[in-house]
KOLROLUM-652690 format. One record per residue (C-alpha): residue number from 1; x, y, z. Coordinates in steps of 0.5 Angstrom, whole numbers, always signed. Layout:
N
<rec><num>NUM</num><X>X</X><Y>Y</Y><Z>Z</Z></rec>
...
END
This chain:
154
<rec><num>1</num><X>+212</X><Y>+154</Y><Z>+190</Z></rec>
<rec><num>2</num><X>+212</X><Y>+162</Y><Z>+187</Z></rec>
<rec><num>3</num><X>+218</X><Y>+167</Y><Z>+188</Z></rec>
<rec><num>4</num><X>+213</X><Y>+170</Y><Z>+193</Z></rec>
<rec><num>5</num><X>+211</X><Y>+164</Y><Z>+196</Z></rec>
<rec><num>6</num><X>+219</X><Y>+162</Y><Z>+197</Z></rec>
<rec><num>7</num><X>+221</X><Y>+168</Y><Z>+200</Z></rec>
<rec><num>8</num><X>+215</X><Y>+168</Y><Z>+205</Z></rec>
<rec><num>9</num><X>+217</X><Y>+161</Y><Z>+207</Z></rec>
<rec><num>10</num><X>+224</X><Y>+163</Y><Z>+208</Z></rec>
<rec><num>11</num><X>+221</X><Y>+169</Y><Z>+212</Z></rec>
<rec><num>12</num><X>+218</X><Y>+165</Y><Z>+216</Z></rec>
<rec><num>13</num><X>+224</X><Y>+161</Y><Z>+218</Z></rec>
<rec><num>14</num><X>+227</X><Y>+167</Y><Z>+220</Z></rec>
<rec><num>15</num><X>+222</X><Y>+170</Y><Z>+225</Z></rec>
<rec><num>16</num><X>+222</X><Y>+162</Y><Z>+228</Z></rec>
<rec><num>17</num><X>+230</X><Y>+161</Y><Z>+228</Z></rec>
<rec><num>18</num><X>+231</X><Y>+170</Y><Z>+230</Z></rec>
<rec><num>19</num><X>+229</X><Y>+175</Y><Z>+234</Z></rec>
<rec><num>20</num><X>+228</X><Y>+181</Y><Z>+229</Z></rec>
<rec><num>21</num><X>+225</X><Y>+187</Y><Z>+232</Z></rec>
<rec><num>22</num><X>+224</X><Y>+192</Y><Z>+226</Z></rec>
<rec><num>23</num><X>+223</X><Y>+191</Y><Z>+219</Z></rec>
<rec><num>24</num><X>+229</X><Y>+194</Y><Z>+217</Z></rec>
<rec><num>25</num><X>+232</X><Y>+188</Y><Z>+221</Z></rec>
<rec><num>26</num><X>+227</X><Y>+184</Y><Z>+217</Z></rec>
<rec><num>27</num><X>+229</X><Y>+185</Y><Z>+210</Z></rec>
<rec><num>28</num><X>+237</X><Y>+185</Y><Z>+213</Z></rec>
<rec><num>29</num><X>+236</X><Y>+178</Y><Z>+215</Z></rec>
<rec><num>30</num><X>+232</X><Y>+178</Y><Z>+208</Z></rec>
<rec><num>31</num><X>+238</X><Y>+180</Y><Z>+205</Z></rec>
<rec><num>32</num><X>+243</X><Y>+176</Y><Z>+208</Z></rec>
<rec><num>33</num><X>+239</X><Y>+170</Y><Z>+207</Z></rec>
<rec><num>34</num><X>+240</X><Y>+172</Y><Z>+198</Z></rec>
<rec><num>35</num><X>+232</X><Y>+175</Y><Z>+199</Z></rec>
<rec><num>36</num><X>+233</X><Y>+183</Y><Z>+196</Z></rec>
<rec><num>37</num><X>+226</X><Y>+186</Y><Z>+197</Z></rec>
<rec><num>38</num><X>+223</X><Y>+193</Y><Z>+200</Z></rec>
<rec><num>39</num><X>+221</X><Y>+195</Y><Z>+206</Z></rec>
<rec><num>40</num><X>+214</X><Y>+195</Y><Z>+203</Z></rec>
<rec><num>41</num><X>+214</X><Y>+187</Y><Z>+201</Z></rec>
<rec><num>42</num><X>+217</X><Y>+187</Y><Z>+208</Z></rec>
<rec><num>43</num><X>+211</X><Y>+190</Y><Z>+211</Z></rec>
<rec><num>44</num><X>+206</X><Y>+186</Y><Z>+206</Z></rec>
<rec><num>45</num><X>+209</X><Y>+179</Y><Z>+207</Z></rec>
<rec><num>46</num><X>+209</X><Y>+180</Y><Z>+215</Z></rec>
<rec><num>47</num><X>+201</X><Y>+182</Y><Z>+214</Z></rec>
<rec><num>48</num><X>+200</X><Y>+176</Y><Z>+210</Z></rec>
<rec><num>49</num><X>+203</X><Y>+171</Y><Z>+215</Z></rec>
<rec><num>50</num><X>+200</X><Y>+174</Y><Z>+220</Z></rec>
<rec><num>51</num><X>+207</X><Y>+176</Y><Z>+224</Z></rec>
<rec><num>52</num><X>+205</X><Y>+180</Y><Z>+231</Z></rec>
<rec><num>53</num><X>+210</X><Y>+183</Y><Z>+236</Z></rec>
<rec><num>54</num><X>+210</X><Y>+179</Y><Z>+241</Z></rec>
<rec><num>55</num><X>+216</X><Y>+180</Y><Z>+248</Z></rec>
<rec><num>56</num><X>+221</X><Y>+175</Y><Z>+247</Z></rec>
<rec><num>57</num><X>+225</X><Y>+172</Y><Z>+253</Z></rec>
<rec><num>58</num><X>+228</X><Y>+179</Y><Z>+255</Z></rec>
<rec><num>59</num><X>+223</X><Y>+183</Y><Z>+254</Z></rec>
<rec><num>60</num><X>+224</X><Y>+186</Y><Z>+247</Z></rec>
<rec><num>61</num><X>+218</X><Y>+186</Y><Z>+242</Z></rec>
<rec><num>62</num><X>+220</X><Y>+181</Y><Z>+236</Z></rec>
<rec><num>63</num><X>+216</X><Y>+179</Y><Z>+231</Z></rec>
<rec><num>64</num><X>+213</X><Y>+172</Y><Z>+231</Z></rec>
<rec><num>65</num><X>+209</X><Y>+168</Y><Z>+226</Z></rec>
<rec><num>66</num><X>+202</X><Y>+168</Y><Z>+232</Z></rec>
<rec><num>67</num><X>+199</X><Y>+163</Y><Z>+226</Z></rec>
<rec><num>68</num><X>+203</X><Y>+158</Y><Z>+225</Z></rec>
<rec><num>69</num><X>+201</X><Y>+152</Y><Z>+229</Z></rec>
<rec><num>70</num><X>+206</X><Y>+147</Y><Z>+226</Z></rec>
<rec><num>71</num><X>+205</X><Y>+140</Y><Z>+222</Z></rec>
<rec><num>72</num><X>+201</X><Y>+136</Y><Z>+227</Z></rec>
<rec><num>73</num><X>+196</X><Y>+141</Y><Z>+229</Z></rec>
<rec><num>74</num><X>+196</X><Y>+144</Y><Z>+221</Z></rec>
<rec><num>75</num><X>+194</X><Y>+136</Y><Z>+220</Z></rec>
<rec><num>76</num><X>+188</X><Y>+137</Y><Z>+223</Z></rec>
<rec><num>77</num><X>+186</X><Y>+142</Y><Z>+221</Z></rec>
<rec><num>78</num><X>+187</X><Y>+142</Y><Z>+214</Z></rec>
<rec><num>79</num><X>+180</X><Y>+138</Y><Z>+213</Z></rec>
<rec><num>80</num><X>+176</X><Y>+143</Y><Z>+215</Z></rec>
<rec><num>81</num><X>+181</X><Y>+148</Y><Z>+210</Z></rec>
<rec><num>82</num><X>+179</X><Y>+144</Y><Z>+204</Z></rec>
<rec><num>83</num><X>+172</X><Y>+143</Y><Z>+206</Z></rec>
<rec><num>84</num><X>+171</X><Y>+151</Y><Z>+207</Z></rec>
<rec><num>85</num><X>+174</X><Y>+153</Y><Z>+200</Z></rec>
<rec><num>86</num><X>+175</X><Y>+147</Y><Z>+195</Z></rec>
<rec><num>87</num><X>+170</X><Y>+146</Y><Z>+191</Z></rec>
<rec><num>88</num><X>+173</X><Y>+141</Y><Z>+185</Z></rec>
<rec><num>89</num><X>+179</X><Y>+137</Y><Z>+185</Z></rec>
<rec><num>90</num><X>+182</X><Y>+134</Y><Z>+179</Z></rec>
<rec><num>91</num><X>+188</X><Y>+131</Y><Z>+176</Z></rec>
<rec><num>92</num><X>+194</X><Y>+131</Y><Z>+171</Z></rec>
<rec><num>93</num><X>+200</X><Y>+127</Y><Z>+171</Z></rec>
<rec><num>94</num><X>+204</X><Y>+128</Y><Z>+178</Z></rec>
<rec><num>95</num><X>+199</X><Y>+135</Y><Z>+180</Z></rec>
<rec><num>96</num><X>+193</X><Y>+135</Y><Z>+183</Z></rec>
<rec><num>97</num><X>+189</X><Y>+142</Y><Z>+181</Z></rec>
<rec><num>98</num><X>+184</X><Y>+145</Y><Z>+186</Z></rec>
<rec><num>99</num><X>+179</X><Y>+150</Y><Z>+185</Z></rec>
<rec><num>100</num><X>+176</X><Y>+155</Y><Z>+190</Z></rec>
<rec><num>101</num><X>+172</X><Y>+161</Y><Z>+189</Z></rec>
<rec><num>102</num><X>+176</X><Y>+168</Y><Z>+188</Z></rec>
<rec><num>103</num><X>+181</X><Y>+170</Y><Z>+193</Z></rec>
<rec><num>104</num><X>+182</X><Y>+163</Y><Z>+196</Z></rec>
<rec><num>105</num><X>+187</X><Y>+159</Y><Z>+193</Z></rec>
<rec><num>106</num><X>+193</X><Y>+162</Y><Z>+198</Z></rec>
<rec><num>107</num><X>+189</X><Y>+159</Y><Z>+204</Z></rec>
<rec><num>108</num><X>+188</X><Y>+152</Y><Z>+201</Z></rec>
<rec><num>109</num><X>+195</X><Y>+153</Y><Z>+198</Z></rec>
<rec><num>110</num><X>+198</X><Y>+155</Y><Z>+206</Z></rec>
<rec><num>111</num><X>+194</X><Y>+150</Y><Z>+210</Z></rec>
<rec><num>112</num><X>+197</X><Y>+144</Y><Z>+205</Z></rec>
<rec><num>113</num><X>+204</X><Y>+147</Y><Z>+206</Z></rec>
<rec><num>114</num><X>+204</X><Y>+148</Y><Z>+213</Z></rec>
<rec><num>115</num><X>+201</X><Y>+141</Y><Z>+214</Z></rec>
<rec><num>116</num><X>+207</X><Y>+137</Y><Z>+211</Z></rec>
<rec><num>117</num><X>+203</X><Y>+132</Y><Z>+206</Z></rec>
<rec><num>118</num><X>+208</X><Y>+126</Y><Z>+206</Z></rec>
<rec><num>119</num><X>+206</X><Y>+126</Y><Z>+198</Z></rec>
<rec><num>120</num><X>+207</X><Y>+133</Y><Z>+197</Z></rec>
<rec><num>121</num><X>+213</X><Y>+136</Y><Z>+195</Z></rec>
<rec><num>122</num><X>+209</X><Y>+144</Y><Z>+193</Z></rec>
<rec><num>123</num><X>+204</X><Y>+148</Y><Z>+192</Z></rec>
<rec><num>124</num><X>+202</X><Y>+154</Y><Z>+187</Z></rec>
<rec><num>125</num><X>+197</X><Y>+158</Y><Z>+188</Z></rec>
<rec><num>126</num><X>+193</X><Y>+163</Y><Z>+184</Z></rec>
<rec><num>127</num><X>+187</X><Y>+167</Y><Z>+186</Z></rec>
<rec><num>128</num><X>+182</X><Y>+161</Y><Z>+185</Z></rec>
<rec><num>129</num><X>+187</X><Y>+155</Y><Z>+183</Z></rec>
<rec><num>130</num><X>+192</X><Y>+151</Y><Z>+186</Z></rec>
<rec><num>131</num><X>+197</X><Y>+147</Y><Z>+183</Z></rec>
<rec><num>132</num><X>+199</X><Y>+141</Y><Z>+188</Z></rec>
<rec><num>133</num><X>+205</X><Y>+137</Y><Z>+186</Z></rec>
<rec><num>134</num><X>+206</X><Y>+130</Y><Z>+187</Z></rec>
<rec><num>135</num><X>+212</X><Y>+127</Y><Z>+190</Z></rec>
<rec><num>136</num><X>+216</X><Y>+121</Y><Z>+186</Z></rec>
<rec><num>137</num><X>+212</X><Y>+115</Y><Z>+186</Z></rec>
<rec><num>138</num><X>+205</X><Y>+119</Y><Z>+187</Z></rec>
<rec><num>139</num><X>+201</X><Y>+120</Y><Z>+181</Z></rec>
<rec><num>140</num><X>+196</X><Y>+127</Y><Z>+181</Z></rec>
<rec><num>141</num><X>+190</X><Y>+122</Y><Z>+181</Z></rec>
<rec><num>142</num><X>+192</X><Y>+119</Y><Z>+187</Z></rec>
<rec><num>143</num><X>+194</X><Y>+125</Y><Z>+191</Z></rec>
<rec><num>144</num><X>+187</X><Y>+129</Y><Z>+188</Z></rec>
<rec><num>145</num><X>+183</X><Y>+123</Y><Z>+191</Z></rec>
<rec><num>146</num><X>+186</X><Y>+124</Y><Z>+197</Z></rec>
<rec><num>147</num><X>+186</X><Y>+131</Y><Z>+198</Z></rec>
<rec><num>148</num><X>+178</X><Y>+131</Y><Z>+195</Z></rec>
<rec><num>149</num><X>+177</X><Y>+126</Y><Z>+201</Z></rec>
<rec><num>150</num><X>+179</X><Y>+130</Y><Z>+206</Z></rec>
<rec><num>151</num><X>+175</X><Y>+136</Y><Z>+203</Z></rec>
<rec><num>152</num><X>+169</X><Y>+132</Y><Z>+203</Z></rec>
<rec><num>153</num><X>+168</X><Y>+131</Y><Z>+196</Z></rec>
<rec><num>154</num><X>+168</X><Y>+124</Y><Z>+195</Z></rec>
END
């Protein structure tokens, strides 16, 4: 996963675990977790994650990732995401290589990450390509075949 992906994963975790009401609080929490970023980066990350401000139990406004469905719900929506965006699937070693139209790789990688599939160790997305790293003992071909089936390409 890219530095951006790791940073956004950490940010998502922080928004679930803590009540953070401002970008300055988010930036401080990230810094405490060892991630030093500018406020502009925090703003972009919050936007890309779909974070919104909602009222917490005590009435204060805090950031939440409203679009994070959790693994069970994400798995049920994964097939639709793969079918909508993945055009080809190939394999090499322990990697499955998914191709998408331009600017569509991130939603695919995110859907795979959120689904928390047993055979997937990590994803790395570019603009139109997603590398899916298979867990130890799983070949890239087996993972590619499973993802192609979910995408309706087999």
